[in-house]
C-alpha positions in Angstrom: -17.7 -25.1 3.3 -13.8 -24.4 3.5 -11.8 -26.7 1.0 -7.9 -26.1 1.2 -5.4 -27.6 -1.5 -2.7 -30.1 -0.5 0.6 -29.4 -2.2 3.6 -31.5 -2.8 7.1 -30.1 -3.3 10.1 -32.2 -4.1 13.2 -32.0 -2.4 15.3 -28.7 -4.0 12.2 -27.2 -5.5 10.9 -23.7 -4.8 8.1 -22.8 -2.8 8.5 -19.1 -3.3 11.2 -16.7 -5.1 12.0 -13.2 -3.7 10.6 -10.6 -6.1 7.8 -12.8 -7.3 4.3 -11.9 -7.7 2.6 -14.8 -6.8 1.2 -13.5 -3.4 -2.6 -14.6 -3.8 -1.8 -17.5 -1.1 0.5 -18.9 1.5 1.4 -22.3 2.5 1.4 -24.0 5.8 4.0 -26.8 6.2 2.3 -30.4 7.1 5.6 -32.5 6.4 9.3 -31.9 5.8 11.6 -29.2 5.8 12.3 -25.8 4.0 15.1 -23.2 4.3 14.1 -19.4 4.0 16.9 -17.1 2.6 16.9 -13.2 2.5 19.8 -11.7 1.7 22.5 -13.0 3.9 20.0 -14.1 6.6 18.7 -17.8 6.5 16.8 -19.8 8.6 14.6 -23.4 8.6 11.1 -23.9 8.9 9.2 -27.1 9.4 5.5 -28.7 10.2 3.1 -26.1 11.4 5.2 -22.9 10.1 4.1 -20.7 7.4 5.8 -19.7 4.1 4.8 -16.5 1.9 2.2 -15.3 4.5 3.7 -11.7 4.9 3.6 -11.1 1.2 0.0 -12.5 0.7 -1.7 -10.7 3.7 -0.1 -7.6 2.6 -0.4 -7.9 -1.4 3.1 -7.1 -2.0 5.8 -9.1 -3.8 7.4 -12.1 -2.3 10.4 -10.6 0.0 12.2 -14.1 0.6 13.2 -17.3 -1.2 12.0 -20.6 0.1 13.3 -24.0 -1.0 12.4 -27.5 0.3 15.2 -29.1 1.8 13.5 -32.3 1.9 10.2 -33.5 0.1 7.5 -31.3 1.6 3.8 -31.6 1.7 1.9 -28.2 2.4 -1.4 -26.7 2.5 -2.0 -23.8 0.3 -4.3 -21.2 1.8 -5.9 -18.2 -0.4 -5.9 -14.8 1.0 -9.8 -14.7 0.6 -10.0 -18.1 2.5 -8.4 -16.6 5.5 -11.4 -15.4 7.6 -13.0 -18.9 6.9 -9.7 -20.4 8.5 -9.6 -18.2 11.6 -13.3 -18.9 12.1 -12.7 -22.4 12.0 -9.4 -22.9 13.6 -8.6 -19.8 16.2 -5.2 -21.4 17.2 -3.9 -21.0 13.5 -4.9 -17.3 13.4 -3.2 -16.7 17.0 0.1 -18.9 15.9 0.3 -16.6 12.8 -0.3 -13.4 14.5 2.2 -14.4 17.4 4.7 -15.7 14.7 4.1 -12.3 13.1 4.8 -10.2 16.6 7.9 -12.1 17.5 9.4 -11.5 13.9 8.7 -8.1 14.3 10.5 -7.6 17.3 13.6 -9.2 15.7 13.1 -7.1 12.9 12.9 -3.9 14.8 16.2 -4.7 16.4 18.0 -5.6 13.1 16.5 -2.4 11.5 17.7 -0.2 14.3 21.0 -2.0 14.2 21.2 -1.3 10.3 20.1 2.1 10.7 21.6 3.4 13.6 24.6 1.0 13.9 23.6 0.5 17.6 21.1 -1.7 19.2 19.2 -0.7 22.7 18.2 -3.1 25.5 14.6 -2.8 26.7 15.4 -1.6 30.4 14.1 1.4 32.4 17.1 3.5 31.8 16.2 3.5 27.9 13.0 5.2 29.0 15.2 8.0 30.6 17.0 8.6 27.3 14.1 8.7 25.6 12.9 11.2 27.7 16.1 13.0 27.5 16.3 12.9 23.8 12.8 14.7 23.2 13.3 17.2 25.9 16.8 18.1 24.1 15.1 18.3 20.7 12.1 20.9 22.2 9.6 18.2 22.5 8.5 18.9 26.3 5.1 17.0 26.2 7.0 13.9 25.1 9.7 14.4 27.2 7.1 15.0 30.4 5.4 11.4 30.1 8.9 9.7 29.5 10.2 11.4 32.7 7.1 10.1 34.2 7.0 6.6 33.0 10.7 6.1 34.1 10.0 7.3 37.6 7.6 4.4 37.7 10.3 1.9 37.3 13.0 3.8 39.0 11.8 5.9 41.8 15.4 6.3 43.5 18.6 6.8 42.4 20.6 9.6 40.3 18.6 9.7 37.1 15.6 9.4 39.1 16.7 12.8 41.0 17.3 14.3 37.4 13.9 13.1 36.2 12.1 14.2 39.4 13.4 17.9 38.7 12.6 17.5 34.9 9.3 16.2 35.6 8.5 19.3 38.0 9.5 21.7 35.8 7.9 20.2 32.8 4.6 19.1 34.0 2.8 22.6 34.6 2.8 23.5 31.0 2.5 19.9 29.4 -0.3 18.8 27.3 0.5 15.0 28.0 -2.5 12.7 29.0 -2.9 9.4 30.3 0.0 8.9 32.6 -1.7 6.0 33.7 -3.6 3.5 32.0 -7.7 4.0 32.2 -10.6 1.5 31.4 -11.5 4.0 28.6 -12.3 2.2 25.5 -11.4 5.3 23.3 -8.6 8.0 24.1 -7.5 11.0 22.6 -4.1 12.3 22.3 -2.9 16.0 21.3 -0.3 16.4 18.5 3.0 15.5 19.5 2.2 13.9 22.9 3.2 10.5 23.6 1.1 7.2 23.6 3.8 4.9 25.3 7.6 4.8 25.4 10.0 1.8 24.1 10.6 0.0 27.3 7.8 0.7 28.9 5.5 -2.1 30.4 1.9 -2.1 28.6 -0.8 -4.6 27.7 -2.8 -2.5 25.3 -3.5 -2.5 21.5 -4.6 0.7 19.9 -6.7 1.1 16.5 -6.4 4.5 14.8 -9.9 6.0 14.4 -8.7 9.5 14.0 -5.2 11.2 13.0 -1.5 9.5 12.5 0.6 8.0 15.0 4.6 7.8 14.5 6.2 4.7 15.7 10.4 5.5 16.4 13.4 4.4 18.5 15.9 6.6 20.1 19.4 5.2 19.6 22.9 7.0 20.5 21.1 10.5 20.3 19.3 10.1 16.9 15.5 9.0 16.2 14.5 6.5 13.6 10.7 6.9 12.5 10.0 2.8 12.0 6.3 3.4 10.5 3.8 6.4 10.1 0.5 5.0 10.8 -3.2 6.3 9.9 -6.8 5.9 10.4 -7.4 2.0 10.4 -4.1 1.1 11.6 -3.4 -1.1 14.8 -0.4 -0.9 17.1 1.1 -2.1 20.4 0.3 -5.5 19.6 3.9 -7.0 20.3 3.4 -6.1 24.0 -0.5 -7.4 24.3 0.7 -10.8 22.3 4.3 -11.3 23.9 3.5 -9.6 27.5 7.3 -8.0 27.0 8.2 -4.1 27.4 7.3 -1.7 24.5 10.0 -2.2 21.5 9.4 1.4 20.2 7.6 4.8 21.0 4.3 5.7 19.8 3.6 9.4 19.2 0.8 11.1 18.3 1.7 12.6 15.0 -1.4 14.8 14.6 -4.6 14.9 16.8 -5.4 11.5 17.5 -8.4 9.3 18.6 -7.7 5.5 19.4 -9.8 2.6 20.4 -8.0 0.6 23.0 -8.2 -3.0 23.1 -6.7 -5.0 26.1 -5.8 -8.7 26.6 -9.9 -9.3 27.7 -11.4 -7.8 24.4 -8.7 -9.0 22.3 -9.3 -12.9 23.1 -13.0 -12.2 22.8 -12.4 -10.4 19.5 -10.2 -13.5 18.3 -13.2 -15.8 18.9 -16.0 -13.9 17.7 -14.6 -11.3 14.8 -12.7 -13.3 12.2 -12.8 -10.1 10.2 -11.3 -8.0 12.8 -8.5 -10.6 13.3 -7.9 -10.9 9.2 -7.4 -7.1 9.6 -5.0 -7.2 12.3 -2.9 -10.1 10.2 -3.0 -7.8 7.2 -1.6 -4.8 9.2 1.0 -6.8 10.7 1.9 -8.2 7.4 1.9 -4.7 5.9 4.4 -3.8 8.7 6.7 -6.7 8.3 6.8 -6.0 4.8 7.9 -2.5 5.2 10.5 -3.7 7.6 12.2 -5.6 5.3 12.1 -2.9 2.6 13.5 -0.2 5.3 16.2 -3.0 5.7 17.2 -2.6 2.3 16.9 1.2 2.4 19.3 0.9 5.6 21.8 -0.7 3.6 21.9 2.4 1.2 25.0 4.7 2.1 24.4 7.8 0.1 21.8 10.0 2.1 20.0 11.4 -1.1 19.4 7.9 -2.5 18.4 6.9 0.9 16.0 9.5 1.0 14.4 8.9 -2.7 14.2 5.1 -2.0 12.4 5.7 1.5 10.1 8.5 -0.4 9.3 5.5 -3.0 8.6 2.8 -0.2 5.8 5.4 1.2 4.3 5.3 -2.2 4.6 1.6 -2.4 2.4 1.5 0.7 -0.3 3.1 -0.9 -0.3 0.7 -3.9 -0.8 3.4 -6.6 -1.8 1.8 -10.0 0.7 3.0 -12.4 0.4 2.9 -16.1 1.6 4.8 -18.9 -0.2 8.1 -17.8 2.0 10.5 -15.6 0.9 10.4 -12.0 1.6 13.0 -9.4 1.0 12.9 -5.6 1.0 15.2 -2.5 2.1 13.4 0.4 1.6 14.3 4.0 5.3 13.9 4.6 7.8 16.7 5.4 11.4 16.3 4.5 12.2 16.3 8.4 10.1 13.1 8.5 11.5 11.5 5.6 14.9 12.1 7.0 14.0 10.7 10.4 12.5 8.0 8.7 16.0 7.1 7.1 17.7 7.2 10.4 20.1 10.1 9.3 22.0 11.6 11.7 21.2 15.2 12.8 24.3 16.5 11.2 23.4 15.2 7.7 19.9 16.0 7.0 20.3 19.7 6.3 22.5 18.4 3.3 20.2 15.6 2.5 17.1 17.7 2.6 18.6 20.3 0.7 19.7 17.8 -1.9 15.9 16.4 -2.0 14.6 20.3 -2.3 16.7 20.3 -5.6 15.7 17.0 -6.9 14.0 17.7 -10.2 11.1 15.5 -9.4 10.1 16.7 -6.0 8.7 19.9 -4.7 7.9 21.1 -1.5 4.3 22.2 -1.0 3.1 23.6 2.3 5.9 22.2 3.8 5.1 18.6 2.4 6.5 16.8 -0.1 5.0 16.7 -3.7 6.2 14.2 -6.2 5.7 15.1 -9.9 5.8 12.0 -11.7 5.5 8.5 -9.3 6.6 6.1 -11.8 9.9 8.1 -12.2 10.2 8.2 -8.7 10.0 4.3 -8.6 12.5 3.7 -11.3 15.0 6.5 -9.9 14.8 4.5 -6.4 15.0 0.9 -8.2 18.4 2.5 -9.7 19.7 3.2 -6.4 19.3 0.0 -5.1 20.5 -1.8 -7.9 23.8 0.3 -8.0 24.0 -0.4 -4.0 23.5 -4.3 -4.9 26.7 -3.8 -7.6 28.9 -2.2 -5.1 28.0 -5.0 -2.3 28.8 -7.8 -4.5 
């Protein structure tokens, strides 16, 4: 039987503190008001809201500080109790997931603005911009798919005429697939083909069964990679949960096999598969935690510092146990991948990649980044963040 603990906080006391490791539980506020702070951002929470759920479900350190602004009564939920909570109270799970989806959309905008110093609107002209960008960078299969999706939303006009010409020219040699949705429960995508474009309408979520998927955005002629997802990861949930246009591009980073989840079978999953919903919650929490870390990375001004810190972030996602023994790591990340994750403009990438190649703790093996000492990398990244924090004060 599920037994949850009731916790009382006096006004002015701390529920959670940024950087602490007390992440085996989260709180559901029953009574009172809480103020959450992260860097310069501050927002209130009240009854029915959640505190500390992202680090709890992702298994990372606390990402913000929460202070009781009145006397607060909260329910403490341990991570291992979450599947039972879902089974007994489906609306709680749905609220957490929808809260995550909404927060991720906000974080996507903040991250894009911080990284590329601009934001984009989820309008159909953005699909045209995406297609143009990938055509210019030589990724013709992605461009073909995006031009087609743009024409579905705007079949006439100046940009439509250009898109038609481009699509007709590119289509005969394209490997793009699934221009239109199907009822297939699994789909296969060749490497460097598009699964969906930002600003595209869509209501399917995907679970990766094989391969890797890059999640990215295109702003002002530059691409920023928000995440590189692997087998078992889920994506596309925001459009499914919020019924809004896609907030980012999903591109097959390698040959992929994906399981498709639509609204009908998602609702069935929520009511019958609590373990699957717990997995989705963990996936979203991981992604939100990564976005918070990427936002910290975006504040670094020096390209080499950004590259090292971003590489450290990719290692942190793997939760490698670091003791006193030296640990080396062969990644699947190319220097170009890393530069794109940092959102570095194309004209800054050659120098940043050259500096990375010359870093004493990094080797390039078969085009992929090899880290000689993971602990040394984490210290190096922490030093850059600390120096940046002093500069900003």
